[in-house]
VODO-100271 format. One record per residue: x, y, z of N, C-alpha, C in turn. Coordinates in steps of 0.02 Angstrom, whole numbers, plus 50000, padded with zeros to 5 digits. Atoms other than C-alpha are relative to their C-alpha. Layout:
<pts>
XYZXYZXYZ ...
</pts>
This chain:
<pts>
500554997550040559165487256851499704994349959 500325005050041557885476056769500045002249927 499974998550071558135475156580499504995649964 500505003650038556795470056457500284998049933 499805002050067557185459756303499595003949949 500304995650051556755468456141499284998249984 500655002150023555205458256108499534998450058 500475000249944554385459556279499805007150015 500224993149989553315474956307500175002250070 499914997249934553925485556452499335001650031 500654998849969552545488356580499715006749984 500264993450015552415506556527499705000449930 500244999750069551985502056346499254998949999 500735000550004550145504956309499804998849928 500225001150068549295497456157499615006049974 500344994350029548625510356038499824998449928 500195000650070547645509355877500065006849967 499904993550033548145522855755499365002649970 500624997950032546505523155661499474994750013 500575004649993544795515455690499575000849938 500334999550064543915511355530499304996950000 500685002450010542315504255460499894993550037 500075006549967542605486655524500634998750039 499385001149962543925486855661500094992650013 499845006949988544765470055691500544999650052 499505001149950545645461555843500614998449955 500164994550043562425533454354499334999049972 500655001450026560785527054343499515005250023 500454994649982560065542654423499755003549937 500204996550061560045551454256499584995449956 500385004750040559435535754167499294999350026 500675000749970557985533454288499605006449990 500344993750009557585551854275499755000649927 500214999750070557535550454086499394995649989 500575004450007556365535654099499385003150031 500574996849968555265545154220499715005549957 500244994450042555155559554097499564997549944 500405002650054554325547853972499304997950022 500675001749976552795545054082499495004149960 500544996550035551235549153983499405000250046 500564999449954549715555454077499474994849987 500535005050004548435541954113499425002550042 500554997049964546725547754162499574994850034 500455004149961545615540154293499305002849994 500684997750003543765541054262499755001450070 500224998049934543035550454411499255001649996 500714998750003541145548554418499815005650048 500204994249959540205563354490499874998050071 500175001949931539685553154640500604997950041 499405002249964541465547854685500335006050034 499674994649964542295558454818500725000749976 499304998950018543955566354770500454998450059 499525001649948545505561154864500185006150042 499734995049954546005571255015500374996450055 499635003549947547335566555142499645000850067 500224999649931546825562655320500565003250042 499504996949957547735570755466500394994650037 499615005149964549165559655526500165002350071 499804998049932549695559355709500605004650001 499414995750008551335567355653500105001149925 499844998750070551845575655491500765000049991 499295000050017553535573155408500145006049956 499854994350045554455586255305499734999149929 500225001450068553725577855149499244998849996 500725001550000551895575355200499645004449949 500374995350043551295590855107500224999849927 499785000650069552265586154950499594994749961 500355005650031551095571454916499345002449970 500624998350034549695573554790499874994849946 500135004750054548835563454652500485000849941 499534998950055550055571354528500724998550020 499315000849975551575567254636500044994050047 500015006049958551265549854708500554995349978 499415004150016552995542054698500064998949925 499985000550073553225545754512500644997249972 499345002150026555025539554499499964992949971 499965006750029555495524354396500134995050056 499975004249939555225510054519500494994349999 499585005950005556455496854456500685001949973 499374997250025558205504454446500494994849974 499525004950024559075487854411499794996749935 500205002650065558095483954253499585005449966 500334994050026557675500354167499854999349925 500204999350070556695501654005499825007349987 500084992950014556465517953914499285002149990 500704998250002554565517153905499634996550056 500405002849946553365514654048499485005150019 500524995449975551825522254130499874998450073 500185000949930551525524754315499244999850006 500715000449983549815519554378499885002350072 500104996949935550105527754546499545006149993 500454994350001548865541254591499324998250028 500675000749972547015542254624499644994049968 500415005750020546015526054614499335000550037 500625001049962544225522154662500114994450050 499895004949946544075512054821499364998850038 500575001649956542795503154930500204994150043 499915006049960542835490955075499604994349969 500325005850030542295473355029499784995050052 500215005649959541415458455102500234993549966 499795006450027541985440455081499464997449953 500475002950048541185432554928499705004849951 500284995150046540745448754840500264998949929 499784999950069540805449354651500415006349988 499604994050013542115461254583499585005449966 500404994550028541445478454536500205001749928 499814999050070541745476354349499525005249970 500404994950033541145491854258499575004150048 500414996449950540445498954419500455004750040 499604995249963541105514854498499964998950075 499985000349927541635514654680499965007150026 500194993249978541115529354787500535003650041 499484996649962542755533154876500645000149959 499384999150036544485538354819500594998650046 499405001649962546175531854876500605002049959 499394998250035547925537754833500474994050003 499535005650007548985523154773500705002949988 499965006449966550245517054830500045000450076 499974999449927549925522155011499484995250031 500455005149973549155508355118499365002950030 500664997549983547335509755166499975002950070 500014997449932547705512755350500345006750008 499594994049993548825527655314499595006349987 500314993550013548335545955317500085002149927 499884997950069549115548655146499564996549950 500465003550046547955535855067499355003849992 500644996750000546495547055108499454996050032 500505004349969545585532455190500104999650076 499825000349929546475529855358499524995650039 500445004949966545405514755402500334993250000 499735006749990545755497055455499474995049977 500475004950026544835484655346500394994649965 499585005450026545405467555291499834997949929 500175001550070544505466555122499825006549965 500114993650034544425480054991500044999149924 499964999650072544195484354807500365006349979 499704994450035545255495654698499764999949927 500204999750071544705501654526500265006449968 499824994250039545365513354393499954998449926 499975000950072545315516054206500655003049974 499374997650030546795519154091499974999049925 499935000650072547255521053909500694997349984 499365002750023548625511553818500225004149940 499784995850056549665522653702500024996149934 499985003250066549515518953517500704997749981 499305001750017551415518453508500204993150027 499845006649973551375502153607499724994349957 500315005150042550435493053469500524995049975 499555005350023551225476453423500454997350053 499595002549945552075474253590499564997250056 500365002549942551575464953746500005005550054 500064995249946551005475253895500024996350067 499935003049934551575470454069499705004850053 500274996349943550605476254223500394997750062 499545001549946551795477154372499745002750066 500154998049932551375477554557500634998850042 499395000949961552875480654669499864997050069 500195003549939551955475154828499275001550016 500694999549976550165471754884499954995450060 500055004049938549795465655060499264998450012 499585005950005549235451855061499824996049937 500195003450060548225442854927499685005049951 500274995550051547785451554764499714995949943 500315002750059546565446154629499905005849951 499974994450047546685456554470499594998449938 500395000450061545445459254328500185005949955 499934994750049545735469154169499434999249949 500575000150045544185473354068499564993950011 500455005549982543195460154160500314993149998 499655006450004544465446254129500484999450059 499525001049945545355439154281500674997949970 499355001450030547175439854232500484996550048 499565003649954547905432354390499885001950072 500044998849928548105431954577500704999150029 499345000449968549565433654695499915000050076 499975000049927549925429854877500705002050022 499354997749974551315438254976500025007550004 500044992849989551445455455051500625003949984 499374996550005553255459555011500364999049933 499655001350063553705453154837499605002949942 500324997050058553355460754668499754994549953 500285004850048552325452154532499755003849939 500194997050064551825455354352499534995349963 500445003750044550495449954228500075002849929 500054997950070550495450454038499265000949986 500714998450008548835459354005499815001349927 500094998250070549005460653816499334997649973 500605003050029547565448953773499365002850029 500604997349967546375457653894499875007249982 500064992850013546645475153826499515001549943 500394997350054545465485253719500385005849969 499644994750034546225496753590499525005849986 500384994150019545635514453563499455002050047 500514998049951544565515653719500284998850070 499775000849931544715516053907500024992650020 499945006649970545295500353995499905000650075 500175000049929544825495454171500424994850037 499675004749953545845487654313499584999850063 500315001049935544995480354466500464995350040 499585004149956546015473554611499624998750065 500295001949936545285464054757500544997850047 499475001349952546345463154914499704997150064 500175002649933546215452655072500644999750041 499425000049955547415455355216499784998950072 500205001349930547045446755383500525002250051 499444998049955548695453455457500144994250048 499795005349956549115443455614499454995250021 500505005249989547455434355621500094994449949 499805005250045548165424655474500674997250020 499355003149984549775414555468500565002349955 499494997850047550725424155337500535004250033 499474995549977552315434255356499725007150007 500284993349987551835450955434500515004950029 499524995549969553415457955515499735002750065 500224996849937552935470555651499265002149997 500704998050005551135473055590499564996150050 500485003349956549735469355713499315003249992 500684997350001547845471155709499875004350062 500084996149937547955477655888500705002350020 499304998049990549605487355888500125002850069 499794997149936550555492456044500694997650017 499335001849980552275492156122500464999549940 499525001050054553515484755999499674997749935 500365001850061552165480455871499575005949978 500224993750027551415493255756499374999149956 500584999750043549965498355645500104995749938 499975004150060549575486355503499995004449938 500064996750065549725491155320499744994949950 500365004750043548565483255193499905003149931 500164997750067548205484255008500635001649960 499444998050045549305491854872500445004950038 499564995649961550805499254962500675001449966 499434997950041552135500054827499735001449929 500224997350065552075506654649499654994949956 500345003850053550915500254513500175003549934 499794996950062551495502954334499974994849944 500005004550056551495495754160500525002249949 499484998850049552735494254019499894995649939 500035004150060552785488153839500644996049993 499425004250011553945473653801499924996249935 500025004250059554405463453649499774993050019 500175007049983553765445453637500584996350034 499415002649965555545440453684500285005650044 499794994549956556005450553836500314997350065 499675001649937557065450353993499515000850057 500444999649942556125446754154500395001350065 499594998749940557555447554280500734999349980 499285000550011559435450354281500334998850067 499645001749939560475441754416500745001549989 499304998050007562195449754439500374998550064 499615002049942563475442154556500735001649988 499304998350011565205449854573500464994350021 499465004649984566725438454571500645004149999 499434995449996568105449854632500664996549986 499365003550010569495436954639500084997749929 499985002150069569035430754465499995005749950 500034994050041568935448654400499464999449945 500555000750046567245445454321499345001050035 500684999349976565385448354341499604994249971 500415005650023564295432854334499285002549991 500674997650016562635436854249499574994249977 500515004650024561075426354227499425004249977 500534996050029559795434154111499384995549994 500645003750003558035427354143499575003349947 500374997150055556895429553994499384995849984 500605003350024555205425153920499975000649924 500074999950073554835420553740500665000649964 499324998750026556705419853709500324994049967 499725005850034556895403353618500425002249940 499554998350055558355404753498500355006650007 499694993449990558885421553571500664999350037 499364999549964560595426453638499975006150046 499964994549954560855437253791500715002849999 499354996750000562275449853778500035004850059 499924995849940562915458253937500635004249991 499444995450008564025473653927500085004050065 499834996349939564885481654077500405006249979 499684993750018565395499954065500215003850063 499794994949953566355512454169499935006749964 500144994050040565575528454104499904998049928 500055001550071565805528053915500454994249979 499525005250017567165514853922499714993050011 500215006949992566695496753889500554996150037 499535003749959567535486354024500014992749979 500045007050020566925469253968499344998549967 500625001950034565635460553859500024992449990 500045007150011565035442653847499284998249983 500665002250021563565432853775499884992850020 500185006949984562635416953815499254999149994 500715001550003560955408453819499645003050061 500394997949942559595416053928499924994350050 500055005049948559545406954094500664996850018 499345002949985561385401754085500445005350033 499524995349970562845409554178500455002949946 499584996450048563735422554074500555003550040 499444997249964565465427454135500275006049961 499784993950033565855445554093500655002450033 499374997849969567675450754120499965007150026 499944993349969567955465554237500725000450027 499305000149978569855467154243500155005650050 499794995249949570645475854393499395003950026 500644996849984568915479454465500065005750051 500074994549952568525495854552499494997750052 500425003249949567825489254716499505004750030 500544996449966566195494854794500094999250075 499975000349927566225499254980499635006150027 500324994149973565375511455099500425006449990 499574994250010566875523055079500055002049926 499934998750072566865521654889499474995849963 500535004150029565175515654823499975000549924 499944999550072565725514054643499554994849967 500455004550036564455506454523500175000149925 499935000750071564725499854348499315000149967 500615000450040563375502454216500004993349963 500075006550033562715486254141499425000549950 500535000450052561735484153978499884992749983 500185006850018560795468153939499575000449937 500385000150063560185464953761499834992949982 500215006450029559175450253695500015000849925 499904999350072559655447253515499824993549965 500065005650047559125435953373500385002149938 499544997850052560505436753247500305006750021 499714993549984561065454753240499475004950026 500544995449980559375462053288499864999650074 500144999749928559085467753466499244999950010 500725000749987557365461953526499805003650064 500174996849935557445469153702500655002650030 499414997149969558645480453795499805002850068 500104997049934558735484853980500675002450027 499404997349967559965494954082499994998250074 499935001849930560615489654252500655002850027 499364997949971562115492154364500244994550047 499705005049956563285481954474500555003150042 499444998149957564475484254618500454994050010 499525005449991566045473754626500245000050072 499795000649930566285468154805499934992750021 500045006749973566565452154903499825000450073 500245000549931565785446955068500194993150027 499845006549972566365433355185500205000650073 499695000049934567175428555349500704996849993 499325002650000569015425255381500295000250070 499644999749937570175421655526500485006049997 499584994049996570985438255574500305000150070 499665000349935572285437255713499684994850045 500265005649961571525420755768499265000550017 500714999249986569715427055771499615000049934 500435000050060568335423555645499655006749995 500264993350010567855440555575499605000549935 500344998350062566625447355446500465004349957 499554996350044567535454055294499625002949941 500244996950061567175465555148500605001049955 499434999550047568305464354996500644997250031 499425003549971569435452755096500295003350061 499744996449941569705465255238499485000150055 500454999449943568975465355412499785007350007 500294993449990567805480255430499464999250054 500525000349949566825482555591499365003149971 500644997750028565005484155537499575002950056 500374996349949564085497255639499395003249969 500604997350031562295501555603499415000450047 500624999749962560555505655664499504994949974 500595003650021558995495155660499555005049963 500434995750041557865502455525499374996149983 500625003750007556035497155527499565002549944 500354997750059555425507755382499285002050012 500674997749985553895515155466499975007649996 500114992950009553155532455436499345002050032 500634998149968551845542055534499455002049951 500504998050049550995548155374499844994449949 500095005350049551255533355255500054993050027 499925006449964551525519155382500564995949968 499485004050031552455506855269500335003549941 499804997050063552665518755123500255007150012 499724993249993553825533755125499615004849956 500414995550039552885549155067500295001949932 499674998250063554165553554931500654996249994 499355003250010555765546954856500545003250043 499534996649956556735560154953499944997350071 500115002949933555945553455112500284993050003 499785007050001556345535555061500744999550014 499275000449990558205539155055500235003750063 499804995949943558175550355209500334995950055 499725003949944558475536655338500694997349983 499335002250020559955530155238500505005750007 499564994149994560695547555227500115001850073 499934998549929560345550555412500504995350033 499535004849972561285534555455500715001549975 499344998450028562715539355339500295006250035 499774993949968562825556755416500224998850072 499815001749931562955548855589500614995550003 499395004050001564455538555533499894992549999 500135007250007563585521655517500234997649931 499845003050065564175509955379499534994249983 500445005750007562775497055399499305001950021 500704999649977560875496155414499734993050002 500395006249998559875481355472499285001749983 500694998950020558225481855377499574994850034 500295004449950557115474555511499314997649981 500625003750014555745461955466499545003849953 500384996550052555195472355316500425000149937 499674999450065555615472855131499795006749970 500144993350027555745490055050499924999849924 500004999350073555405495854872500724999849973 499345000550030556855493154752500395006550004 499644993649999557265511654755500365001050067 499654999349937557745510354939500694996749995 499365003650007559105497554898500445003549948 499624995950048559605508054747500365005750035 499674994649965559945522554863500554997450047 499475003049959560915511154982500614998349957 499455001450046561955505554833500375006449981 499704993850023562235523354775500375003750055 499704996249945562635530854945500534996050037 499495004249967563675516155007499804998050070 500235002449935562785507055147499924992549997 500095007349994562955488755195499314998850030 500685001549978561235480955221499954992850021 500215006749978560725466055325499254999649989 500705000450018559055460555256499654994450038 500425004949965557795452055369499454997549955 500645002450026556395441055309499455002150049 500554998549954554755447855379499754993750035 500145005849958554265436355520499254998650004 500695001949986552675426955559499845001550073 500214998349932551655430955714499834993950041 500235006049965551185413055759500434994049981 499685006350017551845395355761499664997449937 500345001450063551515390755579499834992649990 500155006750021550635375455514500384998649935 499595001950058551335366055363499865004449940 500164995650057550415376755236500345006750007 499684993649989551075392555316500764999449992 499285001050009552835385355319500184999949926 499875000350072552745381255134499965007049969 500084993350026552125398855097500585004550021 499454995949974553465406755208500644998749960 499395001650035554865397555120499975002449927 500074997350068554165402354950500145007550000 499904992849998554125420755000500725001750018 499294998949984555875419455075500424999349937 499625000950063556535412654909499885005949953 500154994250042555645426854817500395006150023 499624994249975556455439754931500734999549979 499295000850019558195432554898500085001049925 499934999750073557925430554711499905007149974 500154993350026557195447954687500505005350022 499534995049974558585456554783500734997749994 499325002850001560115446054741500515004349963 499524996050038560875459354627500185006650032 499824993749966560945473854750500664999050038 499365001049965562765475554805499975002050073 500034997849930562255484154967499804994450047 500235005549956561425468355034500584995150009 499445004449985562765458055120499814994150043 500195005249953561775446855236499244998849998 500715001949995560115437355242499864997450071 500205002249933559205434455407499304997049996 500665003050009557775421855392499545000850061 500424999849941557165422855573500265005250050 499834995349948557125435855711499684997850066 500215001249931557015431555897499464994650007 500445005749992556055415455870499295001149976 500694998850023554505423555794499854995449941 500195004750053553725409455693500564995549978 499415003850022555415400755688499874992550003 500035007350004555495382455637500564997849954 499505002950045556815371355555500555005149982 499554994550014558045385755573500654997949966 499375002250029559615375855532499914998149927 500125001950069558865368455375499895006149955 500164994250041558205385155313500635004349990 499384996250009559875393855346500434996849946 499615003550052560735380555240499715001149931 500314999150065559465382555101500115007049973 499874993250023559675401455096500725000649977 499294999750019561565399355091500114996549933 499945003550063561395386754951499705004049942 500314995850051560235398554856500445005949982 499574994250013561445413154875500644999350040 499365000849963563215408054926500435006250001 499584994150005563865425454886499925004650060 500124995749942563185432855049500024995950064 500045003249935563215429155234499284998450017 500665002049976561755420555318500034999350076 500105001049929561225422255499499374995650008 500575004549993560105407455543499445003250039 500504996649958559215417255679500345005750036 499754994249964559505434655745499685000150069 500275000249933559335434155933499894992950023 500145006249966558535419656021500004993949953 500055006450035558555401255969500504999449943 499465000750049560225400755880499954993349965 500065006150039560205388055740500624995750001 499395003949996561995382555770500404999749935 499645000050064562495385355588499955007049970 499964993550031562635399355464500685003250011 499364996549997564025412155454500105003950064 499994995149946563585422155610499624997250060 500375001049938563095419655792499795006950024 500294993349991561945434155837499655000450068 500304999049934561505440356012499605006550002 500384993849986560205453156069500055001350074 499924998249930560545462356232499775007250009 500244993249986559585477356299500135001750073 499754994850044560235489956347500674997949970 499375002450025561905481356329500575005050013 499905005250049563145480156259500084992950027 500045006649969563265465756383500564995349982 499505005350011564155449456348499744995349945 500275004150054563645442656176500404993649990 499675006350015564065425156118500655001449961 499364998650034565895424856065500044996749931 499865003150065566535420955892500264993050010 499745006850000566915402855854500474999249942 499565001250056568105394755732499655000749933 500374999950064566715394555601499515005749993 500514994850004565575409155645500245006450033 499854993449972565815427655673499475001950052 500454997749947565025436155824499735006949983 500304993550009563795450455804499505001350056 500514997849953562685460355921499435002749957 500514998450049561125460255814499505005250023 500404994549972560165471955930500265001750069 499844997549933560625482556079499785007250003 500144992949994560315499956146499305001450024 500684998249981558545506656148499955005750050 500034994249955558955522656242499455004749977 500584996150018557375533056247500045007250023 500044992949983557125551856244499365002949971 500604996650023555495561356234500185006949972 499914993450029555455576656122499305003049992 500674997150001553925587456154499815002249930 500254998150065552865590056001500174995249944 499785004750052553635575255909499874992850022 500185006749977552825560255995499374997649965 500585003150032551615548455909499404999950046 500545000149950550595546556068500295003350063 499674996449946551155559956192499864997050068 500065002749932551505552956364499974992550004 500075007349998551315534756314500604996249973 499435003450030552985531156233500484997250051 499525003249955554405520856305500664998949964 499355002350024556235516456285500234994750048 499755005249955557235502356362500405003050058 499724996049946558135515456465499905007349981 500154993050017557505533356469500555004650025 499534994849979558675548256475499635006749997 500364993749989558265566256513500085005149944 499874994850049559035576456372500494997549947 499575001950055560055576156213500724998850021 499315000949978561725578156301500094993450035 499965006549965561375563256413499954994349951 500075005350050560805552856265500654999249961 499385000450038562375557256168500564996950041 499465002749958563555553656312499894992650015 500155007049986562675537356355500134995849938 499905003750062562715532056173500754999149986 499295000550012564565535956154500314994950048 499765004949953564875525856312499864992949978 500165006750025563965510856240500444998249940 499575001250058564975512756080500714998150023 499355001949972566585512256182499974992850027 500085006949976565905496356262500054994849946 499945004750056565825488356091500734998349987 499295001450012567715490056078500274994750047 499805005449955567935479256232499774993249972 500265006350027566825465956152500364998149936 499615001550059567785467455990500654996450020 499375003049976569345462956091499884993450037 500095005849956568625450356214499564994549970 500485004950027567195441756120500084999149925 499925000450072567815444055943499425003049962 500584997050032566325455155902500205003349934 499874997250066566265459955717499515005349979 500514995450023564695470455708499505001250057 500514998449950563335478955810499465004249968 500594996550026561585485455772499645003350058 500314996149947560885499355881499265001049985 500724998650006559015500955911499875007250021 500125000850069558615512055816500095006949967 499854993750035558765525755682499465005250015 500534995249983557055533855717499544996850052 500565002549961555675532355845499514996649952 500535003250038554275520955786499384999650044 500624999849962552525524355850500165001250074 499894998849928552645521956040500714998750022 499295001049982554495517156036500365006749993 499664993549999555505532556084500754999449998 499275001149996557235525056062500365001549935 499664998150062557675532955895500535005350012 499534994550001559155544055860499685006249967 500424994850028557875554255761499294998950026 500705000749983556075557755804499634996449944 500385003950049554735547655714499825004149939 500194995750056554245562455606500605002549960 499394997850035556055564955548500095007550002 499944992849993555945582955608500595002150045 499484998149951557235582455749500494994350010 499505004849979558875573455776500105000950074 499994999649927559035569155960500705000450029 499325000549974560925567555976500445005349968 499494995650028562465577955945500334996249943 499775003950058562845572055768500764999649995 499275000750007564705576455764500314995250051 499735004649950565035567055927499854992849983 500185006950018564085551655870500404997749939 499625001850060564935551955700500734998650018 499315001149980566645553555781500084993450037 499965006449964566285538855897499984994149951 500035005450050565785527955748500634999749959 499385000150040567295533255648500574997050040 499485003049958568435528955795499914992550004 500135007249993567595511955816500194996349937 499875003550064567695507255632500745000249983 499284999550015569495513455617500444996450051 499605003349949570035504255775500355004650047 499724995349952570465519955871499575000050063 500404999749939569915521856053499425004949992 500584995650004568145528756053500065005450053 499934994449954568185545856131500715002750003 499314997550003570035548056093500444997050054 499535002449950571585544356196500465005750021 499554994949973572765554556303500604996650033 499405002749966574485552256379500045002750071 499884997949931574865552756564500755000050013 499295000349980576555556956638500104994250049 499865005449952577315541956725500355002950061 499704997749938578025542956900499475002250049 500454998249945577255550357058499635006549985 500434994150013575785562457040499394999550045 500654999849967574185567657124499475002049949 500554998950047572485568257036499475004250033 500444995149969571395583257072499315000149966 500684999150023569515585157056499955006549959 500094993950041568995597656921499295002950006 500684997649993567165599656970499995006750037 500034993449970566765617757009499774999650072 500165000049928566725620957197500324994450038 499685005749966567675604857233500714998949975 499375001050033569315607857143500605000550048 499465000649952570325607557304500054992950028 500015006949977569995588957323500424995649954 499565004650037571125574557269499794992850012 500125007249990570965555757242500464997550055 499615003149946571515546557398499674993450019 500295006249973571275529557481499955000950076 500104999949928570605527557657499684993450020 500235006749982570405510557739499874995949937 499995003750063570745503457565499495002449949 500504997550047569235512357486500225006649969 499824993950034569385526457360499525005750017 500394994049984568795544057409500345005949967 499654993750012569175562057371499995004050065 499954995949940569755573657509500365006549984 499634993750007570335591557526500714998950025 499295000649981572235591857529500325006849987 499634993850009573305607257558500654999450039 499345000249967574975612057633499954997950072 500075001549929574295609957808499784992850013 500245006949990573685592157780500554995650028 499525004649969574515577757872500404996449947 499585003850047575925568057793499644993749977 500365006150020574815552557794499505001549945 500484998250052573455561257694500365001649935 499634998350061574745568057572500254993649965 499795006350031575415550457547499414996249971 500605003350027573655543257528499775003149935 500234996450059573355556357393500545000349946 499475000250050574925552257293500034993149969 500025006350036574995538757159500574999749951 499485001150049576345531357052499664997649936 500305001850064575745531056870500484995549962 499575005050032576425515456785499624997249939 500355003250056576055505956623499474995250025 500565004149978574405496656633500174992850010 499865007049985574445479456711499734995349947 500305004350051573305472356575500205002149930 499834997450067573885483356430500465006050011 499514994849985575435494156431499885006449960 500184993750032574625506956315499525004050045 500424996549951573495511356463500415000750064 499634998349939573945514856645499694996550061 500235002249934573835508356822500265005050052 499844995349947573885518856983500204996250062 499735003649943575015511757118500055004750060 499954996149938574895517957297500735000950019 499304999049980576525525957356500134997550071 499875002449931576275521057538499784992850010 500135007250000575625503657496500264997349934 499725002250064576835498357358499714993349978 500275006150031576195484657240499254999250012 500735000049997574395489157280499745005549954 500224995750054573365497457145499265002050008 500704997850000571765507157121499634995849948 500395004350045570485495057048499275000750017 500725000149986568605493557033499784992850014 500315006549986567615479257107499295001350023 500714998849987565715478757108499855007549995 500084992950016565805496657039500345004750049 499654995849952566635503457197500744999649985 499294999750014568435509157173500394999850065 499635001349938569725503657301500734998549985 499305001950005571565500457335500064992750022 499945007149983571985481857331500654997349973 499415003650023573465470257313499804995149945 500165004850053573545459157158499864993150028 500145006949980572795441857173500244995049947 499745004350052573655435057018499534998749942 500505001550051572075434956912500035005249944 500064995450056571815442556741499465005250014 500534995349983570225450356808500285005850041 499704994649960571225460156937500395004749955 499584995850042572445466256806499565004649956 500454995850041571005472356696499655005250043 500344995249956570075480356843500465005650022 499524995149976571675489556891500335003849943 499724996550058572005496256716499505005349976 500414994350020571355513256661500305003049936 499774997150063571455520556486499835007550001 500084992849996571705539256474499675002749936 500364996850055570525549456366499985007550013 500094992849989570345568156338499445001350050 500494998649948569395575556484499305001149972 500684999450025567515574056461499745007150004 500244993249991567285591856522500375005049956 499654995650046568485598756392500705001850020 499314998849978570085599656493500204994050044 499785005449958571135587856598499974993349965 500005006850027571005569056575499454996050035 500485004749971569675555756602500294993149997 499725006749995570085537956653499444994949988 500505005050021569085524656563500234993150022 499845006849980568995507056630500244996049940 499745004150054570015495056524499494994749979 500465005450017568735480956535499275002249996 500674997250010567195492156540500095007149971 499804993450027567685506256421499435004949992 500554995249999565945513856427499925003250069 500064997449932566255518056611500665003350021 499434995749981567415530456697500095000250075 499864998649930568255533956862499665006650017 500394994149982567055546256944499975000750076 500154999049929566855554257115499275002050007 500704998549986565115555157188499925000250076 500074999149928564795562157362500624997350037 499345001549973566655560157402500254993049985 499785006950013566685541857350500204999249927 499785001550068567565534757197499614993949974 500405005350030566505524157080500204999049928 499995001350071566585515856912499305001349975 500674997750017565125524356826499935001249925 500194998350068564275525856658499485005650002 500444994249997563375541956619499284997949986 500715001150011561495541256636499754993150019 500225006649979561445523856710499505000350057 500555000249951560155518256839500215001550072 499784999249931561235520256995500105007450017 499914993049981561375536457095500665002949977 499344997550018563235537857057500095000549923 499974999350073562835537156869499575005849974 500404994350022561765552756866500385004249950 499694995950053562075563756715500225006850026 499824993449973562185579456822500735000150021 499304999049984563995585256831500444994149983 499615006050013564565568556761500665001749967 499384998750037565825575656638500545003050044 499514996949955566665586556769500234995150053 499825004849947566595572956903500474994649975 499575005250029567475560956784500615002949964 499414996750031568825573356731500495002050055 499494999149948570465574656828500575004249973 499394996250015571935586556830500594996450031 499405003449975573655578456846500475005250030 499614995049964574655588156976500644997050029 499405002349965576335587257063499804996050062 500195004349943576365574157202499995003950066 500014997049934575855579357377500534996950046 499505003349957577005566557457500695002349981 499314997850013578805572157474500454994049989 
</pts>
């Protein structure tokens, strides 16, 4: 079967534009809730000629689409790792208009359309659903009298791509970068006692520029998707003291039983930063130091954070001059360590000093109604919960950076996160390289305190890749507390902590672990299933291998998961990332549909397979066989009078009864012995050809004499599992554990359910691969 790499469009993939627009172009939960409760209503002037916001009709609706309104546009506190008790959300209805290059900003001038911030302009939830690369945003707001005497910060969590910002006609700043947050001190531009005005001008060339874009494309199709432009994460403001904290970097030191804190601050000359760590009401440790310096806070006998026990300490940071507190923020931390170690002679990824197989889905963070922006906070955490419910312990956040609340939920729910840097679409010139490295540093710096993030991935499959080895070293030097993969997939950089292979459908034969690097399967899978009524573009979607129904998808998936155990043993595999948690636009290879309305697989079976894999138990379970001479009977309805036999050295099934010849009875009798490659499994020795065993070669099963090779011993070893059909026993190949001994049209084959060959058909697979162990026919 021909297999397509992940980043080559299968011939069935058809480009599709989601929308055609005007100018088409090629314990902190309670704390955050308390902060959210302090939001004061901010009114937007709505001139009579401006149209009111109304959502457009998305191609698919999610369970949260109808929950979105101007009064409910992501109202939650957006920065859970640095919480202040006063703030105002500026999400909601803004005025909007497309723009032309060189236009003057619309200062004091109403715009005639309405957009719902923070949903990108291309999305249905924005109310615009158009594709334009230049645009204006405008709104008015009031500053509470209670903020008098303090500085006012205006915060943008993400605008794609360039943003120029005016307040009351004064340009207060500009920013480039579609995935990092930025802030301006707008105090001097404010007017007291009257309405204030914000105007934001945005330019986003998407892939016609050279910036980091991830999977966005002006002309989406196949594995590339609809672009998202403009304000796409929360906008908000907060009052701060002249001396105030701007960022808190928290790095756990488990072996040292301490938390290393660096408190970044502005206007803090002569101030002291005090960091307090609490477990509930109990103070665990406290230490002070200068802002910008490393402060070591003792955390004795730390309660470790892990996917099984995502324990978080509360952290308070206070800026003090003398005994007076000038600024106070609340944060949190997870005590955990990340690394690689030699385990039984193999370089493995470790968490808290222990080898833990990391199993996760690819998560691209796309939505049919909000594109890049989840419609609600409940929706934002849904994909994490869906992965957790399926038994995953890891998520690879693929070439996209999410709002801080996504990582907060990963921290709270216990999910390891591999964080990609959004990739470039072209070979970058020097200016684009400088910009890319700046944005990469911003991504690391702004997310270095989330305990869930355990790995940075600067490049994916060669997209815009350059100087990979140097950049991997720089990321590791910037953040030595996490793993770094120089490049996921193609063009391995030769350094970093991990060697990462991509194989579709896989699991294939990924690069093995080395003395210095762990082996991971950074992408595999891509099994596709259509679900009527839940397709982005009905009839046009694709997967890397299509299956017919949920049962086939589940069985095929469990088989692939069993295949990972072979690679864990043979290639030293430490982790695997399955493509993917949900469908995305025309990609139909999700475990959930794109609209998050339907799960495609049998959740308990998938969860059990993941739990077996992570715990080191045989995926699909194990069974015991009686040793000695026995016959193996077919269990398929209508064929249960047939038995495994050899004929002219090949494996078949034949009807055997009392009247059968002695030769046939001998051909249908096998001596069950400990496995030649592993004595916890089994081998089947012919009774009339002693020292010859049933083995697979080129998928056909046959009786052969040993040739002295390890390959023969593995091919002739079968591991017993509970019968796939619910009774009897199934025989899984030792070296291809995703495949089973199956009969098909009287012949014996090594087969995987739902594969491309006729003998891998899903019809009757479970029964055909299930055997009853009977008394021997031979006397």
